[in-house]
VOGU-3710 file (C-alpha; in Angstrom, 3 decimals, decimal comma):
1> mvertskfll> 13,544/-46,750/46,571  14,733/-43,250/47,551  16,514/-42,895/44,198  13,321/-43,835/42,360  11,254/-41,296/44,340  13,780/-38,505/43,727  13,776/-39,241/39,976  9,977/-39,146/39,966  9,962/-35,894/41,950  12,549/-34,396/39,566
11> ivvgsvcfml> 10,398/-35,353/36,570  7,259/-33,836/38,165  9,023/-30,568/39,113  10,655/-30,343/35,672  7,300/-30,941/33,983  5,613/-28,240/36,076  8,392/-25,743/35,237  8,146/-26,661/31,560  4,359/-26,184/31,612  4,707/-22,778/33,309
21> ilyqyvapgv> 7,219/-21,630/30,693  5,013/-22,978/27,899  1,950/-21,269/29,413  3,769/-17,928/29,584  4,835/-18,350/25,976  1,332/-19,165/24,721  -0,565/-16,647/26,905  1,881/-13,894/27,877  0,774/-11,401/30,495  -1,894/-13,613/32,071
31> mnfgsphgyl> 0,315/-14,533/35,030  2,792/-11,934/36,199  5,002/-13,141/39,019  6,704/-9,730/39,293  3,507/-7,968/40,297  2,972/-7,609/44,054  -0,563/-8,993/43,790  0,364/-11,950/41,553  -1,600/-10,671/38,582  -1,087/-8,068/35,892
41> veddtdifpt> -2,327/-4,647/36,871  -3,715/-2,789/33,878  -3,953/0,954/34,053  -4,964/3,567/31,551  -1,624/5,350/31,569  -0,175/6,243/28,205  3,028/4,484/27,219  4,444/7,759/25,895  2,831/10,439/28,071  4,855/13,334/26,657
51> pdphyvkkyy> 6,100/13,739/23,105  9,786/13,283/22,491  11,331/16,768/22,348  13,953/15,495/19,891  11,355/14,203/17,409  10,864/16,549/14,492  7,835/15,906/12,326  9,346/15,393/8,895  6,258/15,315/6,693  3,227/17,479/7,126
61> fpirdlertv> 0,207/17,103/4,884  -2,397/19,817/5,401  -6,039/18,731/5,543  -6,858/20,756/2,401  -4,376/18,629/0,414  -5,574/15,334/1,862  -9,254/16,061/1,260  -9,030/17,773/-2,122  -10,885/16,392/-5,084  -9,827/16,426/-8,698
71> dfeikgedvi> -12,561/16,127/-11,280  -11,840/13,349/-13,752  -14,192/12,892/-16,662  -13,660/9,506/-18,252  -16,182/10,368/-20,990  -14,469/13,684/-21,696  -10,883/14,351/-22,714  -9,139/13,647/-19,391  -6,267/11,157/-19,259  -4,681/9,673/-16,158
81> vflhiqktgg> -0,917/9,489/-16,576  0,528/6,968/-14,132  3,974/7,949/-12,877  5,678/4,713/-11,826  8,204/5,202/-9,048  10,375/2,172/-8,373  10,114/0,196/-5,125  6,884/1,884/-3,999  4,330/-0,748/-5,019  3,777/0,905/-8,388
91> ttfgrhlvqn> 3,566/-2,352/-10,324  0,821/-3,662/-8,054  -1,052/-0,357/-8,131  -0,726/-0,172/-11,927  -2,217/-3,660/-12,264  -5,092/-2,663/-9,999  -5,813/0,327/-12,230  -6,366/-1,884/-15,276  -7,846/-4,977/-13,613  -9,827/-4,021/-10,517
101> vrlevpcdcr> -11,296/-0,558/-11,034  -15,045/-0,797/-11,575  -15,899/1,188/-14,680  -18,749/1,423/-17,138  -16,428/-0,139/-19,722  -13,628/-2,000/-17,893  -10,170/-2,419/-19,359  -9,865/-5,403/-21,683  -7,039/-7,594/-20,378  -6,433/-10,734/-22,394
111> pgqkkctcyr> -4,452/-13,718/-21,122  -0,881/-13,825/-22,357  -0,745/-10,100/-23,151  1,092/-7,652/-20,950  -0,946/-4,631/-22,075  -4,648/-4,032/-21,637  -6,856/-1,770/-23,734  -8,548/0,871/-21,623  -11,035/2,734/-23,818  -13,511/5,410/-22,861
121> pnrketwlfs> -17,160/4,346/-22,686  -18,248/6,213/-25,817  -15,222/6,032/-28,140  -11,969/4,193/-28,810  -9,644/6,569/-27,002  -7,543/5,654/-24,009  -8,183/7,251/-20,634  -5,117/5,723/-18,936  -1,481/6,209/-19,864  0,512/3,587/-17,981
131> rfstgwscgl> 2,841/0,687/-18,573  -0,115/-1,720/-18,478  -2,191/0,176/-21,037  0,301/1,739/-23,461  3,502/-0,081/-22,576  6,779/1,692/-21,906  5,995/4,393/-24,491  8,184/7,027/-22,838  10,954/4,697/-21,696  11,587/2,529/-18,685
141> hadwteltnc> 10,546/4,270/-15,433  10,126/7,664/-17,082  10,168/10,527/-14,592  7,841/13,552/-14,428  9,868/15,617/-16,897  10,078/12,812/-19,445  6,357/12,094/-19,159  5,271/15,728/-19,549  7,376/15,995/-22,713  6,498/12,582/-24,139
151> vpgvlnkken> 2,814/11,873/-23,357  1,194/14,493/-25,646  3,166/13,275/-28,663  2,459/9,594/-27,987  -1,278/10,193/-27,477  -1,559/12,430/-30,555  0,244/9,826/-32,670  -1,820/6,953/-31,287  -5,201/8,650/-31,676  -4,401/10,709/-34,806
161> klkilryptg> -5,609/13,987/-33,380  -4,150/16,977/-31,598  -4,755/17,022/-27,848  -3,873/19,790/-25,473  -3,095/18,352/-22,066  -3,879/20,219/-18,899  -2,311/19,439/-15,572  -4,122/19,711/-12,223  -3,089/22,752/-10,244  -2,159/22,716/-6,610
171> sf> 0,553/21,081/-4,600  1,123/17,371/-4,718
//
């Protein structure tokens, strides 16, 4: 009889301990046995009250650069040249440019084709130079130098007219 009672008591104590561990896992911080009052004391103290003196801010973007606007006239002569940088989400962003941007005349993306046609609202000229609109016209993952040398020639050849490209001024 004593052996049966001790087994029952062991099962009850083990179950209670298991439930306490499970409760702490599901709702952490509700019961804090280390606190002198038996509950978690929340205060408004900052976790990092003083900045780390060894931390050097590596990148600084001035407000004038973050809030600047560049005028883009889709009905004019402006062309967006998409510079694809590997491993930065460029493929996803490039797809969003041709599929999800709300325009007067959206890009025409047909199933089974890798390229979309992105024409201006009033004429059959492209406003976007990217892998998803013109293909790899300047080579695979062309850098800034390759694009600045290649894009005018490709656009002039494609549209049969001479275009003079301008580049936005300011720091990027």
